[in-house]
C-alpha positions as CSV (number, residue, x, y, z in Angstrom):
1,M,133.0,-67.8,161.3
2,N,131.2,-70.4,160.1
3,F,133.1,-73.7,160.4
4,K,130.2,-76.0,158.6
5,G,131.4,-78.3,156.5
6,L,135.1,-79.4,155.0
7,G,138.0,-77.7,156.3
8,V,141.3,-79.1,155.1
9,A,144.4,-79.7,157.5
10,M,147.0,-78.5,154.6
11,V,150.4,-80.4,154.5
12,T,153.5,-79.0,154.0
13,P,155.3,-80.8,150.6
14,F,159.1,-81.1,150.5
15,H,161.8,-82.3,148.3
16,S,163.7,-85.2,148.5
17,D,166.5,-83.5,149.9
18,G,163.7,-82.1,152.8
19,T,163.9,-78.4,151.6
20,V,160.2,-77.1,151.2
21,D,158.9,-77.7,147.9
22,Y,157.1,-74.2,147.4
23,D,156.2,-75.2,143.5
24,S,154.1,-78.0,144.6
25,I,151.5,-75.9,147.0
26,P,149.6,-74.1,144.4
27,A,148.2,-77.6,143.4
28,I,147.5,-78.6,146.5
29,V,145.5,-75.8,147.2
30,E,143.8,-76.0,143.8
31,N,142.8,-79.6,144.6
32,I,141.6,-78.5,147.9
33,I,139.5,-75.5,146.5
34,T,138.5,-77.2,143.2
35,G,137.4,-80.5,146.0
36,R,135.2,-78.0,147.0
37,A,136.1,-77.9,151.0
38,D,135.0,-74.8,152.9
39,Y,138.3,-73.7,153.9
40,I,142.0,-74.3,154.6
41,V,144.0,-74.8,157.9
42,V,147.7,-73.8,157.4
43,M,150.5,-74.5,160.0
44,G,148.8,-77.2,162.1
45,T,150.3,-80.4,163.2
46,T,149.5,-81.8,159.2
47,A,151.8,-79.4,157.9
48,E,155.2,-80.6,160.4
49,V,155.0,-77.0,161.5
50,V,157.0,-78.0,164.4
51,C,159.8,-78.7,161.9
52,L,159.6,-75.5,160.2
53,S,161.8,-72.3,160.5
54,K,160.3,-69.1,161.1
55,E,161.5,-68.0,157.6
56,E,160.1,-71.0,156.0
57,K,157.0,-70.2,157.5
58,K,156.4,-67.1,156.8
59,E,157.0,-68.0,153.1
60,I,154.9,-71.1,152.9
61,I,151.8,-68.8,154.3
62,Q,152.3,-66.2,151.6
63,V,152.6,-68.9,148.5
64,I,149.3,-70.3,150.0
65,I,147.6,-67.2,150.4
66,K,148.9,-65.9,146.4
67,A,147.6,-69.7,145.4
68,N,144.1,-69.5,147.6
69,K,143.6,-65.7,146.0
70,S,140.9,-65.2,148.8
71,K,138.8,-68.0,147.2
72,I,137.6,-70.0,150.5
73,P,138.6,-69.0,153.9
74,M,141.8,-70.0,155.9
75,V,142.6,-70.9,159.3
76,I,145.8,-70.4,160.7
77,G,147.5,-72.8,163.7
78,I,149.0,-71.1,166.4
79,G,149.6,-72.8,169.7
80,G,152.4,-74.5,172.0
81,N,153.0,-75.5,175.6
82,N,154.3,-71.9,176.3
83,T,151.7,-69.9,176.7
84,S,153.8,-66.3,176.4
85,K,155.7,-67.6,173.1
86,V,151.9,-68.5,171.9
87,I,150.8,-65.3,172.8
88,E,153.7,-63.3,171.1
89,E,153.2,-65.1,167.6
90,V,149.8,-63.8,168.0
91,K,150.7,-60.7,168.1
92,Q,153.4,-60.8,165.3
93,T,151.6,-62.7,162.9
94,N,149.7,-60.9,160.2
95,L,146.1,-62.0,160.5
96,N,144.4,-60.1,157.9
97,H,143.9,-62.9,155.5
98,F,142.7,-65.6,158.5
99,D,139.5,-65.7,159.7
100,A,140.5,-67.6,163.0
101,I,143.4,-69.3,164.8
102,L,143.3,-72.6,165.7
103,S,145.3,-73.3,169.0
104,V,146.3,-76.9,170.3
105,S,145.9,-77.6,174.2
106,P,149.5,-77.5,176.0
107,Y,151.2,-80.4,175.3
108,Y,154.1,-82.0,177.2
109,N,153.5,-79.8,180.3
110,K,150.1,-81.5,181.0
111,P,148.6,-78.6,183.0
112,T,145.9,-79.1,185.2
113,Q,142.1,-78.1,183.9
114,E,142.8,-74.4,185.6
115,G,146.1,-74.3,183.7
116,I,144.4,-75.0,180.5
117,Y,141.7,-72.4,181.1
118,H,144.3,-69.7,181.9
119,H,146.4,-70.7,178.8
120,Y,143.5,-70.2,176.3
121,A,142.3,-67.4,178.6
122,E,145.4,-65.4,177.9
123,I,145.5,-65.9,173.8
124,A,141.9,-64.9,174.0
125,K,142.5,-61.9,175.3
126,V,144.9,-60.7,172.9
127,S,143.8,-62.8,169.5
128,P,142.0,-60.1,167.1
129,I,140.1,-63.0,165.4
130,P,138.1,-65.9,166.5
131,L,139.8,-68.8,168.6
132,V,139.5,-72.3,167.9
133,V,140.4,-74.8,170.9
134,Y,142.2,-78.2,169.6
135,N,141.8,-80.7,171.9
136,V,143.9,-83.7,170.5
137,P,144.7,-85.7,173.8
138,S,146.9,-88.6,171.9
139,R,149.5,-86.2,171.0
140,T,149.3,-83.5,174.0
141,G,149.1,-85.8,177.1
142,S,146.1,-84.0,178.5
143,S,142.7,-83.6,177.6
144,V,140.3,-80.0,177.7
145,A,137.6,-81.2,180.1
146,V,133.8,-80.4,178.8
147,S,133.5,-77.8,182.1
148,T,136.9,-76.2,181.1
149,F,135.9,-75.6,177.5
150,V,132.2,-74.6,178.2
151,R,133.9,-72.2,181.0
152,L,136.1,-70.5,178.0
153,T,133.3,-70.3,175.9
154,E,131.2,-68.9,178.8
155,D,134.1,-66.0,179.4
156,F,135.4,-65.2,176.1
157,D,133.6,-64.4,172.9
158,N,136.2,-65.0,170.6
159,I,136.2,-68.6,171.6
160,I,133.6,-69.9,169.3
161,A,134.7,-73.2,168.2
162,I,136.6,-76.9,169.5
163,K,138.2,-79.0,167.1
164,E,137.3,-82.3,168.9
165,A,140.0,-85.3,168.4
166,S,139.8,-87.1,171.4
167,G,138.5,-90.0,169.8
168,D,136.0,-90.1,172.3
169,M,132.2,-89.9,171.5
170,L,130.8,-89.4,174.5
171,H,133.5,-86.3,175.3
172,A,132.3,-85.2,172.0
173,Q,128.3,-85.4,172.8
174,E,128.8,-84.0,176.3
175,I,130.5,-80.5,174.7
176,I,127.5,-80.5,172.2
177,K,125.0,-80.8,174.3
178,R,126.6,-78.5,177.5
179,C,127.7,-75.6,175.0
180,S,125.1,-72.7,173.6
181,N,124.2,-73.0,170.2
182,H,126.5,-70.7,168.7
183,I,129.3,-72.7,169.9
184,Q,130.8,-74.9,167.1
185,V,132.2,-78.6,167.3
186,I,134.2,-80.2,164.4
187,S,135.5,-83.6,164.0
188,G,139.0,-83.7,163.9
189,D,139.1,-87.2,163.0
190,D,138.7,-88.4,159.5
191,A,137.5,-91.7,160.8
192,L,134.9,-90.1,162.9
193,T,133.6,-87.4,160.5
194,L,130.1,-89.0,160.0
195,P,129.2,-90.4,163.7
196,M,130.3,-86.7,164.5
197,L,128.0,-84.7,162.3
198,L,125.6,-87.4,163.1
199,A,125.6,-86.6,166.8
200,G,125.6,-82.6,165.9
201,A,129.2,-81.7,164.9
202,V,129.3,-78.7,162.0
203,G,131.8,-79.9,160.2
204,T,135.2,-81.9,160.0
205,I,138.9,-80.5,159.8
206,S,140.3,-83.4,157.3
207,V,143.8,-84.7,156.5
208,L,142.2,-86.9,153.9
209,G,141.0,-83.8,152.4
210,N,144.7,-82.9,151.0
211,A,144.1,-85.7,148.5
212,L,140.6,-86.6,148.4
213,P,138.2,-84.2,149.2
214,L,135.0,-84.8,147.4
215,P,134.3,-87.7,148.8
216,I,133.9,-86.3,152.1
217,V,131.9,-83.1,150.4
218,K,129.7,-86.1,149.5
219,I,129.1,-87.3,152.6
220,F,128.0,-83.7,154.1
221,H,125.6,-83.4,150.9
222,Y,123.8,-87.3,151.5
223,I,123.5,-86.1,155.2
224,K,121.8,-82.9,154.0
225,Q,119.6,-84.9,151.6
226,G,118.8,-87.5,154.5
227,D,120.6,-90.2,152.5
228,L,122.2,-91.7,155.1
229,K,122.6,-95.2,153.3
230,K,124.5,-93.5,150.9
231,A,126.5,-91.4,153.5
232,Y,127.4,-94.8,155.5
233,E,128.2,-96.6,152.3
234,L,130.7,-93.9,151.4
235,H,132.0,-93.8,154.6
236,Y,132.7,-97.1,154.8
237,Q,134.4,-97.1,151.5
238,L,136.9,-94.3,152.8
239,L,137.7,-96.1,156.1
240,D,140.2,-98.5,155.2
241,L,142.3,-95.6,153.2
242,I,141.9,-93.7,156.2
243,N,143.1,-96.2,158.5
244,L,146.1,-96.4,156.5
245,L,146.7,-93.0,156.4
246,F,147.5,-93.0,160.2
247,E,149.0,-96.3,160.4
248,E,152.7,-94.7,160.4
249,G,151.7,-91.5,161.7
250,N,150.5,-88.1,160.4
251,P,151.5,-86.5,157.7
252,V,153.3,-89.8,156.7
253,G,150.3,-91.7,155.4
254,I,148.7,-88.8,153.5
255,K,152.1,-87.6,152.1
256,A,152.2,-91.1,150.5
257,L,148.7,-91.0,149.2
258,M,149.3,-87.5,147.8
259,Q,152.5,-89.2,146.1
260,C,150.3,-91.6,144.6
261,L,148.0,-88.9,142.7
262,N,151.2,-87.0,141.7
263,L,150.5,-84.0,144.4
264,C,153.5,-83.7,146.0
265,S,156.4,-86.5,147.4
266,N,156.1,-88.6,150.1
267,Q,159.0,-86.7,151.9
268,V,158.8,-86.0,155.5
269,R,161.1,-84.3,158.2
270,L,163.0,-86.0,161.0
271,P,161.6,-87.3,163.4
272,L,159.0,-88.6,161.0
273,V,160.3,-91.3,158.5
274,N,159.0,-91.4,154.9
275,A,156.3,-94.4,154.4
276,S,157.6,-97.7,154.1
277,T,157.6,-100.0,150.8
278,H,154.6,-102.0,152.5
279,L,152.1,-99.4,153.3
280,M,153.0,-97.4,149.7
281,E,152.0,-100.4,148.4
282,R,149.0,-101.0,150.7
283,I,147.6,-97.6,149.8
284,E,147.9,-98.1,146.3
285,I,145.9,-101.2,145.9
286,V,143.5,-99.8,148.1
287,L,143.0,-96.4,146.3
288,E,142.7,-98.4,142.8
289,D,140.3,-100.8,144.4
290,S,138.1,-98.0,145.8
291,F,139.0,-95.1,143.2
292,Q,136.1,-95.4,140.9
293,A,133.9,-95.1,143.9
294,L,135.5,-92.1,145.1
């Protein structure tokens, strides 16, 4: 799969009583598609996947597949800190509609680099589709070292990319520098999309893209056209909004923004709580101030 361009880490909409709002899913998918995103990532962190039952996950996936109508590729998140359970889920999941698996580095356990290597090695052995390593140390408590990722790509042909969300540009650049040309590095931070692209990343997996995919696509367009001035201008226009999205956690902020745009409610599931009134007000102000420019 080619991860060039915009991937969107899709939210799971909920009703005010906390049940899944299946009726809002098609509109969210359509917003992503009409916003010219290149692919959708389902069942990731932004989907609050750890708070979904197996039955809910299956139903949500089917609704997304139906809404997408094979218009753009899809990536599915399958990860965790129990290697055998991840392997079992990969084997039991119908992957016919998906082009790749995004798998987060094991969290909480804080394994050594050797443990991280063998975790991904075992998943790669059973995965029938390409595998994307997800490095997000702020959530997992450990980071996938550059040498570990390079070793994985050399040992397993189906490990083809990394979603790099360490926030460490030096780390990201080392990966880009040391990996073979066919290995794709994807930005995992909305605030770092532009610098990552300029450093050699192929694209981004965005949270903001649930609500406003088109401005991100425009950044890609400006880079392709060599108009870095416009790319930087748009990047900085988006930055205040992006920072607000993550102030009270993800997907709290993006759902607040999506409520402002009438895409879904701002409802999240515990242990997350809905966006504060103060955050909602500031998102509305920033959105109103910058909407025409976006």
